C-alpha positions in Angstrom: 0.3 -0.1 0.4 0.9 4.1 -0.6 2.2 5.3 2.1 -0.1 9.0 3.1 2.0 11.6 2.7 1.9 14.5 4.9 0.2 18.1 3.3 3.5 20.1 3.9 5.6 17.6 1.9 5.7 19.4 -1.8 5.6 16.1 -3.9 9.0 17.1 -5.4 10.5 16.5 -2.0 9.6 12.9 -2.3 11.5 9.9 -2.1 10.0 7.2 -3.6 11.8 4.3 -2.3 11.2 0.5 -3.5 12.1 -2.3 -0.7 13.2 -5.4 -2.0 13.6 -8.5 0.8 13.1 -12.2 0.0 11.6 -11.4 4.5 8.0 -10.1 4.2 9.7 -9.0 8.1 11.8 -7.5 6.6 9.7 -5.8 4.7 7.4 -4.6 6.9 10.3 -3.3 9.6 11.7 -1.6 7.2 8.2 0.5 6.0 7.3 1.2 9.6 11.7 2.8 9.6 10.7 3.7 7.0 7.6 6.1 7.8 10.1 8.0 10.3 10.1 10.5 7.8 7.0 11.6 5.9 9.2 12.7 2.6 9.6 9.3 2.6 7.2 7.1 0.1 7.6 3.2 0.2 5.7 3.1 -3.7 6.8 -0.9 -3.8 7.8 -4.2 -2.9 9.8 -6.5 -4.2 10.5 -10.5 -2.6 13.2 -11.0 -5.6 15.7 -9.6 -7.9 13.6 -9.4 -10.7 10.8 -8.8 -9.2 13.0 -5.4 -8.4 14.3 -5.0 -12.5 10.5 -4.9 -12.9 9.4 -2.4 -10.2 11.9 0.2 -11.2 11.6 -0.4 -15.2 8.0 0.3 -14.7 9.4 4.0 -13.0 9.0 6.3 -10.5 11.9 4.7 -8.0 13.6 6.7 -6.9 16.1 4.2 -4.5 15.4 0.3 -4.0 16.7 -1.1 -0.3 18.1 -4.6 -1.5 18.7 -7.4 0.0 21.8 -9.6 -0.6 20.8 -12.6 -0.7 16.9 -13.7 -2.2 15.8 -16.7 -3.8 14.9 -16.5 -8.1 17.5 -13.5 -8.7 19.9 -11.8 -6.0 20.7 -8.8 -5.4 24.2 -9.5 -6.7 23.0 -10.6 -10.1 20.3 -8.3 -9.7 22.2 -4.6 -8.5 23.9 -4.4 -13.0 20.1 -4.8 -14.1 18.3 -2.5 -12.1 21.3 -0.1 -12.6 20.7 -0.2 -16.1 17.3 -0.1 -15.7 17.2 3.7 -15.3 20.6 5.6 -14.3 19.4 7.6 -11.8 18.6 4.6 -9.6 20.3 4.2 -6.2 21.0 1.1 -4.7 21.3 0.9 -1.1 22.4 -2.8 0.0 21.2 -4.4 2.7 23.6 -6.4 4.7 23.6 -9.3 7.6 27.1 -7.9 9.3 28.9 -10.9 8.8 32.4 -11.8 7.5 31.1 -12.4 4.1 27.8 -10.0 4.7 30.6 -6.9 5.1 32.6 -8.6 1.8 29.4 -8.8 -1.0 28.1 -5.9 0.3 31.4 -3.4 -0.2 31.9 -6.1 -3.5 28.6 -4.5 -4.4 29.9 -0.7 -4.3 33.0 -1.5 -6.4 30.0 -3.0 -8.8 27.7 0.5 -8.7 25.6 0.4 -5.4 25.9 3.7 -3.2 26.3 2.6 -0.8 25.5 -0.5 2.3 23.3 -0.6 5.4 23.8 -3.6 8.4 20.7 -5.3 9.2 19.3 -5.4 12.4 20.3 -7.8 14.9 16.6 -8.6 14.9 14.0 -7.1 14.1 11.9 -5.1 17.5 12.8 -1.9 19.2 14.8 -0.7 21.7 17.7 1.3 21.0 18.8 -0.7 18.6 15.5 -1.0 16.8 16.8 3.4 16.8 20.0 3.5 15.8 18.5 1.3 12.9 15.7 3.5 11.8 18.0 6.3 12.2 20.5 5.5 9.5 18.2 3.5 7.5 16.7 7.2 7.3 19.1 9.1 6.2 20.9 6.7 3.6 17.5 7.0 2.4 17.3 10.7 2.1 20.9 11.2 1.1 20.3 8.9 -2.0 17.0 9.9 -2.9 18.3 13.6 -2.6 21.2 12.7 -5.0 18.8 10.4 -7.7 16.9 14.7 -7.5 19.5 16.0 -8.7 21.3 13.9 -11.6 17.6 13.5 -13.1 17.9 17.5 -13.1 20.6 17.2 -14.4 20.2 15.5 -17.3 15.9 17.6 -17.8 16.9 20.2 -17.0 13.8 22.6 -16.1 12.7 24.2 -13.1 15.1 23.7 -10.0 12.8 21.4 -7.3 12.8 22.4 -3.7 14.3 18.5 -3.1 17.7 19.9 -4.2 17.5 23.0 -2.9 21.4 23.4 -1.2 21.3 24.8 3.0 22.8 28.2 0.9 24.9 29.3 4.5 28.0 30.9 3.6 31.5 29.2 4.2 33.6 30.9 5.5 37.6 29.6 3.9 40.6 29.9 5.3 44.2 30.8 4.0 45.6 27.3 2.9 48.4 25.7 4.9 51.6 27.6 5.3 53.5 24.1 6.5 53.9 21.1 4.1 51.2 18.5 6.0 53.3 15.7 7.3 50.4 13.3 8.4 47.0 13.3 6.7 43.6 12.6 8.7 40.6 11.1 7.5 36.8 10.9 8.8 33.8 9.7 7.6 30.7 7.9 8.1 27.2 7.7 6.6 27.7 7.3 2.4 32.3 6.9 3.4 32.6 3.5 2.4 31.4 4.1 -1.3 33.5 7.9 -0.8 36.3 6.3 0.6 37.0 3.7 -2.8 36.1 6.8 -4.9 39.0 9.1 -2.9 41.7 6.3 -3.0 41.2 5.1 -6.7 41.8 8.6 -8.2 45.1 9.1 -5.4 46.5 5.9 -6.3 49.6 5.0 -5.1 50.9 8.9 -4.8 50.4 10.4 -1.6 53.9 11.3 0.9 52.4 11.0 3.9 51.3 8.4 6.4 46.9 8.6 6.2 45.0 7.2 9.3 41.5 6.8 9.0 39.3 6.6 11.2 34.9 5.4 9.2 31.4 4.3 11.3 31.7 0.6 11.3 30.4 -2.2 12.9 33.5 -4.3 13.5 32.8 -6.8 11.2 33.2 -4.4 8.3 36.3 -2.7 8.5 38.4 -5.6 7.7 36.8 -5.9 4.3 36.8 -2.3 3.7 40.2 -2.6 4.0 41.2 -5.1 1.8 38.9 -3.4 -1.0 40.8 0.1 -0.3 44.5 -2.7 -1.2 42.8 -3.7 -3.9 42.2 -0.9 -5.8 46.1 -0.8 -6.6 47.4 2.4 -4.7 47.9 3.1 -1.4 48.3 0.2 0.9 45.8 0.1 3.5 44.8 -2.7 6.5 43.4 -2.4 9.9 45.8 -0.3 12.4 48.3 -2.4 14.9 49.1 -1.1 18.2 52.9 -0.4 18.0 53.1 -0.5 14.8 55.4 2.5 13.1 53.3 5.6 10.7 54.5 4.6 8.1 54.2 6.8 4.9 51.6 6.0 1.8 49.9 4.0 4.4 46.0 3.5 5.4 45.8 3.4 9.2 42.4 2.1 9.4 40.8 2.0 12.7 39.5 -1.4 13.7 36.0 -1.8 14.8 35.6 -0.6 18.3 38.7 0.8 18.8 39.6 4.5 18.6 42.3 4.9 16.8 45.2 7.6 17.9 48.9 8.1 17.6 51.4 8.5 21.2 55.5 9.0 21.8 57.7 12.0 21.0 60.9 12.1 20.0 59.9 11.3 15.8 59.0 7.8 17.7 55.0 7.6 17.1 53.5 4.4 17.3 49.8 3.7 16.6 48.0 3.7 19.8 45.0 1.5 19.7 42.7 2.0 22.6 39.5 0.9 24.9 37.8 4.7 26.3 34.5 5.0 26.0 32.9 6.5 22.5 32.6 9.7 22.2 30.4 11.2 19.8 27.8 7.8 20.4 31.2 6.7 18.5 34.3 4.1 18.5 35.7 4.4 16.7 35.7 8.1 17.1 36.8 10.8 14.4 37.6 13.5 17.5 40.6 11.2 19.6 42.4 10.6 16.0 42.7 14.3 15.5 43.1 14.9 19.3 46.5 12.8 19.4 47.0 13.8 15.5 47.9 17.3 16.5 49.7 16.9 19.6 52.0 14.8 18.2 52.3 17.2 14.8 51.3 20.4 15.6 50.9 22.7 12.5 51.7 19.9 10.1 48.3 17.6 10.2 46.4 18.0 7.2 42.1 16.6 8.1 40.1 15.9 5.5 36.6 15.4 6.7 33.9 13.4 4.3 30.1 12.5 4.4 28.6 11.8 7.7 25.8 12.0 10.0 26.8 13.8 13.3 29.5 16.7 14.7 31.9 13.5 15.2 35.5 15.4 13.7 34.1 19.1 14.8 36.3 19.5 18.5 39.6 17.3 16.8 39.3 19.8 13.5 39.0 22.4 15.6 42.3 20.7 18.0 44.2 20.8 14.1 43.3 24.1 13.2 44.6 25.9 16.9 47.4 24.5 16.3 48.3 26.1 12.6 47.0 22.6 10.8 44.2 22.4 8.3 40.9 21.1 7.2 39.0 20.8 3.5 35.7 19.1 3.5 33.1 16.9 0.6 31.1 19.5 -0.4 26.9 19.3 0.2 26.2 18.1 -3.2 28.4 15.1 -2.7 27.4 14.0 0.3 24.7 11.5 1.5 24.9 13.3 4.8 26.1 17.3 5.2 26.6 16.2 9.5 30.2 16.3 9.9 32.0 17.5 7.0 28.7 20.4 6.7 30.1 20.9 10.8 33.5 21.9 10.1 33.0 23.8 6.9 29.6 25.9 9.0 32.0 26.8 11.7 34.9 28.2 9.2 37.6 25.8 10.2 38.3 25.1 6.2 40.7 25.7 3.6 38.4 23.3 0.8 35.1 22.6 0.5 34.9 21.0 -2.3 32.7 17.9 -4.4 34.2 14.3 -4.6 36.2 14.2 -7.4 38.2 17.2 -6.7 39.1 16.1 -3.2 42.0 14.2 -4.4 43.4 16.7 -6.6 43.7 19.3 -3.7 45.5 16.6 -1.6 47.8 15.7 -3.9 49.2 19.4 -4.1 50.4 19.4 -0.3 50.3 16.0 0.6 51.3 14.4 -3.4 54.7 13.5 -3.9 57.5 16.1 -4.6 57.9 16.0 -8.5 53.6 14.1 -8.3 
C-alpha cells in the first residue's frame, strides 16, 4: 500500500522507495521505520531481484533497498540490471553483519551500489531499532536527493525544492603554511563508497602516513581495508597497536577501538584504545585528530567526508588551533552533510569540494614531490 504524505510535503520533495527482500517481516520493518520521515514514500515492494527489476523498469523509483540473499534472483545478480534499467536510481544494499556480508556489500559498492546498511540483529524495538532507523532514514534521504539531482541534470528545468542546498555562506581559511606530514580522514554515513572513489583517485601518490576512522561495525572494517588495498594504490590495513606510521600507508581504525597515536621525538606509533565512545561512536574521529595534532602540531591535514552527526568537529578545531588544516566534502556529493558540514560551518576549512575534486586538492599538499 502506498504511504500517505503529510499535507505540507511537496511532491518534488518525496523520495520514492522500493523495498526488495524475500522476508515479508523484513519488508514490513523497513516500511515502518521509513515512516519516521514524511518525505519518504514506500511505493513498491519485491520479494526477489527479478520483481525489483520489473518495478524499476516501470518507473517512479528513486531508491532501492536491496537484500543480498534471495531466491529466484539475488541482490548481486539484480544490481547491474537495476542500474541499467534506470541510470539515476540509487541502490542501498542490505547486508547481514558478518564477515561474508561485509565482503559482499563492499563488492556491491565497486559494482555501482551507492551504499549499504547492515541489517539490525533483530527486528524488535529498543536502542538498536532506533539507531538503525536513524541510519536507514538518513541514507535513503541522502540517496534520494542525489537521485533527484541526477535526473535534474539530465532534464534541465525548474529546480525542485528537494535539490536546494542550505545556501549558508562558508568562510574559508588560508591554505596551510607548512607542508603536512600526516593526513587524518574521518567519515561515516556514505563513507565506504566515498573512500573507494577517493583512494582510487589518489593511487600510490600520497607521500605521508594516512590515518582513517570510518564509523562501521567491527565485522566490516577488515573488508573495507582489503577493498581499499585492492584498488592498487595505497597499502591499507587495520591499524595494529604499536606499529610505526608509514608514508603512503592507510592505517584504518579497527571496529570498536579508537585509533590514536602516541610517542615523542620522532618515535610516533599507533595507539589503539578502549576509551569510552565519543559522539556515541567508537572508533571516533575526534580522539584521532587530537592525538595527531599533539604529535604533529601544525603539520596535520584533515579530510572530513560524508557522515551523520558532528564527530570530528572538536578534533578539527584542535588541528586548526595548532596550525594545521581541514578540507571537507561538499554538501551536493555527500550522502549526509553532517560531519563535513559541521567543520565547514565552523569556518575551519580552507577548501570545501565535491568528491571528485578532493584527490587533486590533497595531492597538492601531501603528494610525492614531482608528482
